[in-house]
MARKE-638174 format. One record per atom (N, C-alpha, C): x, y, z; residue in three letters. Coordinates in steps of 0.05 Angstrom, whole numbers, plus 5000, padded with zeros to 4 digits. Layout:
# MARKE-638174
XYZala...
END
This chain:
# MARKE-638174
638753296984met641553226984met643053407004met644553287022ala646153437042ala648353587027ala649253807039ile651353967027ile653953807023ile654453627042ile656953467039ile656953297014ile654553247003asp654353096978asp654553266953asp654653526956trp654853706934trp657653696921trp657953776896pro660653806885pro662254006902pro664753946906ala666354116924ala666354406916ala666254466890ala666254746881ala663754896888ala661554756896glu659054886902glu658554906932glu660154776948arg659754786977arg660655056988arg658955187004pro659655457013pro662355477027pro662955297045arg665455317060arg667955297041arg667855097023glu670055057005glu670255296985glu667955396977lys667955626959lys669255866973lys668555906998leu669756137013leu672756107015leu673755867021leu676555827024leu678055856998leu676755796976arg677955806950arg677856086937arg675556226941gln675056476927gln674856716945gln674656676971gly674356896990gly671456936997gly670957057020ala668157087030ala666457267012ala667757456998glu666257646982glu664957506958glu665857266951ala664757116928ala662056976935ala661456966961leu659056816969leu656556996970leu654256876964ser651757016967ser651057036997ser648957207003asp648057227030asp647156957041asp645856807025ala644856537034ala647156357040ala649256367023glu651556187028glu653056267053glu653456527057leu654756617082leu653056537107leu650456577105leu648756507127leu648856207132leu648956047111ala649155757114ala651655667129ala653855807124ile656255737139ile655955797169ile654556027174phe653956097202phe652155887215phe650055797200leu648155607211leu649355337216leu651255257198arg652755007199arg651054767190arg648554747200thr646854517193thr644054617185thr642654457170gly639954517163gly638054397183gly635654337174val633654197191val632653967174val630953797186thr629953567172thr628753637145thr629753517124gly628753557098gly629653817084gly631553957097met632454217086met635454257093met637154287072asp639954337077asp640354627087asp642754687095ala643354947108ala642855177088ala643555147063val643255357043val640255417038val638755197035thr635855227031thr634555367056thr635355277079leu634355407104leu635155697105leu637555757097ala638556037097ala636856207078ala636256097054arg634556247035arg631756297046arg630756097060gln628056117072gln628056337093gln630156337110leu630356547131leu630656827120leu632256857099leu632557117086leu629957217075leu628357027064gly625657107054gly623757177077gly623857027098gln622157077121gln622757337134gln625257417136phe626057667149phe626457897130phe625957837104asp626158047084asp629058147082asp630957967082gly633758037077gly635558007101gly638158017096leu640157977117leu640058187138leu639658437131ser639758657150ser637558617172ser635158557163arg632958517183arg633458277200arg634658067189leu635257827204leu637357897226leu639358047218met641458127237met640358307259met638258467253arg637058647272arg634758537289arg633958287282ala631758167297ala632358147326ala630358197343asn630758157372asn630757857378asn631357797403gln631657517411gln629157357406gln626857467413gln624357317410gln623757267381gln624057467364gln623657427335gln625557227323gln628057247330phe630157077319phe629656787327phe629156737353cys628956467363cys626356327354cys624356487346ala621856367337ala622056247309ala624156317294ala624456227267ala625455937266ala624455787247lys625255507244lys628255487239lys629555307254gly632355267251gly634155447267gly632955637282leu634555817298leu633955757328leu635155907345gly634755867374gly636656047390gly636656007416gln638256187433gln641256157428gln642255917422ala645055887418ala645956037393ala644456017371lys645156157347lys644756457350lys642756537366tyr642356827371tyr644856937386tyr645856787406ala648256877420ala650656887402ala650956697384gln653156697365gln652956937347gln650556997337leu650257227319leu650857487332leu649957517357gln650557767371gln653557797376gln654857577381ala657757587385ala659157677359ala658257577336val659357657311val658957957306val656558057312val655958337308val657758507326val658058427351glu659658587369glu662558577361glu663558347352leu666358337342leu666758537319leu664758557301ser665058747279ser665259027290ser663559097309arg663659367321arg666459417333arg667559227346arg670059267360arg672459287340arg672259137318val674259167297val674259447286val671859547279phe671659817268phe672660027288phe671959987314gln672760167334gln675860177337gln677059937336ala679959927338ala681360077315ala680160057291glu681260197268glu681260497273glu679160607286leu678960887291leu680960977312leu681360807332his683160887354his686060897345his686660767322gln689460747313gln690160937290gln688161087281ser688761257257ser687461527259ser688361707242asp687161977239asp684561947225asp682362017238val679661967226val679262127201val680662357199leu680262527175leu681462387150leu683262207154asn684462057132asn682861797126asn680961737143his679361487139his676361547143his675161727128pro672361797132pro670561557128pro671261377110ala669561137105ala669460957129ala671760937143ala671760777167ala670060887189ala669961157191val668261287211val665361227205val664561267180glu661761227173glu660960927177glu662760747170arg662260457173arg661760397203arg663560497219tyr663360447248tyr660660557259tyr659960797251leu657460917262leu654960777252leu655060687227arg652760527217arg652360277233arg654560137239val654359897256val653559967284val654460197294lys653960267322lys651060367326lys649960527307met647360637313met645460627289met646360547266gly644760557242gly642160397243gly642160177258asp639860007259asp638060067283asp638660267299ser637160327323ser634260417315ser632260317328pro629460397323pro628760667334pro630460777352ile630061047363ile632461217356ile631961477356glu634161667350glu636161687372glu638661677366arg640861697385arg642761917376arg643762067395phe645662277389phe648162217404phe650462227391ala652962147403ala655262327394ala657562297408leu659962437402leu662262237397leu663862287377leu666562167376leu668462377386leu669762327408leu671562517421leu674462447411leu675862647401leu678462597388leu680662737402leu683062617399asp685462747411asp686662947390asp688963057397ser690163257379ser691063147352ser691362877351gln692062747326gln689562637311gln687262727320asn684662637308asn684262337310asn685262217331arg684661937337arg682461927358arg680861727357val678461707374val679361637403val678461817421leu678861757450leu676461597461leu674061667452ala671661537463ala669261597445ala667361417447tyr664761447435tyr662761477458tyr661261697459lys659461747481lys656761827470lys654661677479glu651961747472glu650861947492glu649662157482leu648562367499leu645662327504leu644162217484ser641362197488ser640161967471ser638061857482his636361667467his633661797465his632761837440gly630261977437gly627861797431gly625761917421thr623461767411thr624061677383thr622061597368ile622461507341ile623561727323ile623161987331asn624062197313asn625362437327asn626162407352gln627162647366gln629062557389gln631262697391ala633162657414ala633862927425ala633762957451ala634363207464ala637363217469ala638663437460val641563467463val642063737475val643863747495tyr644463997508tyr647464057505tyr648164297493pro650964357489pro652664347514pro651464397537arg652964387562arg653964107568arg652363897560glu653263627564glu655563557545glu655463657521val657663627502val660163747514val659963987524leu662164127536leu663363967560leu661563857576arg662563697600arg664163457591arg663163317571leu664563077561leu667263147548leu667263357533val669763447520val671863507542val671063647563ile672963707584ile673863457599ile672063277605glu672663037619glu674662857604glu674362847578glu676062677561glu678462817550glu678763077557his680963237546his681163227516his678863247504ala678663227475ala679563487461ala680863447438ala681663677422ala679763747400ala678063547392ala676163587371ala673963377375ala671663427361val669463237363val668163197335val666962967332ile665162917310ile662362857322ile660363007314leu657662957323leu656362747305leu654662597316cys653262387300cys650562317312cys648662277295his646162167304his644862017281his643061837288asn641761677268asn638961777262asn637961707238his635161747231his633961467227his632261387246pro631061117244pro629561067218pro628561277206ser627161247180ser628961147158ser631561177162gly633461107141gly634061327122gly632461547123val632861777105val634861967120val637162017107cys639262157121cys639462447115cys637362567105glu637362857099glu637163007125glu639163177132pro639063327157pro636663517158pro635563547182ser633363737186ser634464007194ser632664207195glu633464467205glu634264447235glu632864277250ala633564237278ala636464127281ala637163937262asp639863827262asp641964047258asp641364227239arg643264447233arg643364637256arg641064687269his641064877291his642664787315his642364527323ile643864427346ile646764417339ile647464357314thr650264357306thr651564637310thr650164837302asp651165117305asp651465187334asp649565097351lys649765167380lys652165027392lys652564777385ile654864627397ile657464737387ile657664807362met660064937351met660765197366met658665357370ala659065607384ala659965567413ala658865367426thr659565297454thr662465207456thr663265027438leu665964917439leu668165117429leu667265317414ala669165517404ala670465667427ala668965687450phe670065837473phe672465697485phe672665437481ile675065297492ile676865187469ile676565297446asp678265227423asp678164937415asp675764817417val675364547408val673664547383val674664417362arg673264427336arg671264197333arg669064257320val667264057310val668063997281val669063757277leu670163687251leu667963607231leu665763487242asp663663397224asp661163337241asp658963317228his656463207240his655363007219his655262757227leu654362547209leu651562457216leu649762457197val647062347200val647162067188val646461867205val646961587197val644361437193val644261277172gly642161087168gly643260807166gly641560617158arg642360337157arg644460297135arg644160427113thr645960377090thr647360617079thr646860857091glu648161097080glu648361297103glu649761517097ser650061727117ser650561997102ser650062217116thr650462477105thr652362637122thr654362757110ser656362917124ser655963207121ser655763347144phe655563647143phe658063767131phe660463657137ala662863767127ala662963737096ala662063507086ala662063467057ala660263667043ala658163767057arg656363957045arg657264247049arg659464277063gly660464547068gly659164697090gly657764557108trp656264677130trp658064707155trp660364577155ile662264597177ile664964677166ile
END
């Protein structure tokens, strides 16, 4: 039975308009994105099959172009649409940070960084450069590492801070394993960067270790 033949209360699009997007399951939301099913399979059934094939929505969203397009019912057009949706989300979160004091919105910072780097298969180290009102001036990646290591040099942090006229910074890097427990190396490089920036009276407000679904704050642990 096609979705159009379902009772109105059960159709994903009508359900979203009546109850809000948060009321829908992953499969229902994905079905709205897909718009149509394939022969012998409505969009919701296809969505459920894809979620099973990719082991959940997160892995589907992170699939590369070849993996995504090889799945039944998908293709280059839907891959392009999905990437546009992901990038729009990043830009919305980024706009929030540019307009507000990040210290008053720590959840927004963590959400933005998880979208920005949480799904990366390699370790990335970056800076959020802040103005005197703790608003984001720029996001700058310093290094792309291997699966478990990224080389970071305090002098590069210093250079970027001076170039952007930053008054404070938030350090951030991801753990591809998804385990966000900081290592001794993470703590050591944080101390080195803090000592370097102290010479020009620029504060390190936090260092966030980011995973796909969680993050760890040095400031929350009292390490900064």
